[in-house]
N, C-alpha and C positions, 0 to 999 in steps of 0.2 A: 857526517863530518867530512867525508871525502870518498874517493874512489881509487882502487888499485890501478896505477898507471903502468906498472911493469915490475921487473925484478932486477936485482943487481948481484952479480957474482954467482959462484957455484954453491954458496951456502944457503941460498933461498931467501935472502932479504928482499922485502917488497918495497916499492916506492909508491906512496899514497899521495895523490894530489889532493890537498885539503880544499874544502869548498870555499872558504873565505879566510882572508888574513894570513898571517905568518904561521908557519907550521910549528915554530918554537912554543906556541901557546899550549901544545899538546904534550910537551915534555913532562914526564912524571906519570903519565897514564900507565896503568898496570895491565889492562886487557882491552881487547877490541872484539867487536862482533863483525863478521863478514858474511855477506849474502851475495850469491851469484845467481842471477836470473830469478826463477820462482822457487828455488830450493830454500829450505829453512836456513836461517842464520846460524853460524857456528861461532863459538867463543874461543879466542886464542889468548894465551898469556904472552905478554911482551917480554922477551929475553933481553933485548937491547933496542935502543932507538936513538936517532938523531935527526935534526931538522936541517933542511937546506931550502931556503926561500919558501915556496908554496908546497914543497915536498916533505913528506915525513917518511924516513927510511926505517923500516921495522924488521927486526929479526924475531919471528914468532915461534913459539914452542910447537914442534911437530912439522914445521915447514923447513926441511933441512937440505933441500937441493933445488936447483934451478927448474927442473922439470915439474916438481910439485908446486913451486911458486908460480910458474907460468900459467898454471891452470886457474889461478885466482885473478888474472888480468881482467879488469872491468868490474870486479866485485865492489859492491857498496860497503863502505867501512863506517861503523858507528861505535859509539861508546855509551855506557849507562849514563843516564842524566846526572847522577851524582859525581861522575868523573869529568864532566864537561867543564872547561874553563869559563870564567866570567867573561861576558861580552862587554865591549866598550859601547859608547854612544853610537847610535846609527848602525849597529851591527845586529844581525838576526841569524838564527839558525835556519838553514835551508829547509829542514824538515818542518819548521813552523810556517814557512812561506808557502810551501806547496799545498794547494787546495784552497788558499785564501781567495775570497771574492775581491776583484779589482774594480775600484770605482774611480770615475773621473767626475768630480762634483757629485751630482745626484744620479748620474748615469752609470749603470752597471756595464762594464766592459767585458768581463769574463772571469775565468779562474786561472790561477797560477798552476800550470801543469808541470813545469820543470824550471830549473835554473841552469844557465850555461855560463860557466866560469870563463872569463876573458882576461886579457892582460891588464885591463882597466876595470871599469865597473862591470859586475856580473850582469847578465841579461835575464830578466824574467820572461819565461815563455808562457804567454797568456793565451789560453784557448777561448776564443770569443763565442758569444751566444749563437752566432750563425755557423759555427764549426771552423772558422778561420783561425789564424794564429797571428799574434802580434808580439814583437820583441820589445821589451821595455827596459832601458838601462836602470839598474839599481843605483841611481844617483840621487843624493838628497835634495837636489833641486827639482827632480821629477817625482820621486816617491816621497810624498810629503807627510804621510802618516802610515804606520804599521800598527794595527791593534790586534794583538795575539788573542785577547779575550773574545772579541767579536768576530775574529777571523776575517777582518776587512783590511784591505790595503788601498790607500787613496793616492792617486797620482794627479799631477798637474802637467800633462804632456805638452811639449812644445808643438806648435802648429805643424800638422802633417805627420807626426809620429805614428798615430794610430792608422794612417793610410799607407804607410811604407810597404807593408806586406800584402796589402790588398791587391795591388797590381800583379804581383807574383802569383797570389792565390788564384786570381781570375784567369791568368794565362795557363796555369796548371790544369784548370777545370775545362779549358777549351780543347 
């Protein structure tokens, strides 16, 4: 659902940048799981929380000072599926998108490797069949179908979109 962006104050409150949408949708959640790097995820009870735009400020049990909180910067934050809020139309969990096959018509473009949040539409980081990378805006005029059951995401890219990163990729290889 998000990633620890930093911490606030001496009490160890964390700021979590939510992956998509307004952070208020997470209000009422009782616990979160956090994972840093390859370490196993740890569960934390939420003592208090409030939302501010795309940030969710959490005071977690056991994180009581800024030094302890600072160690969690960059951690992936998730919740149990039963605690996740309902999604609106054209909204998708990032965890569902990662690993999906990306199609443009009948052509397979690659697989979603990551999602980069931006101020506007998030960007799908698609690893192409030849090992390159393409950034695809998660905009409903470009991403025309997301099928969680078949693990396929269909795009209708504007002319030139799939070639934008190719020039950079080629320069990097030279």
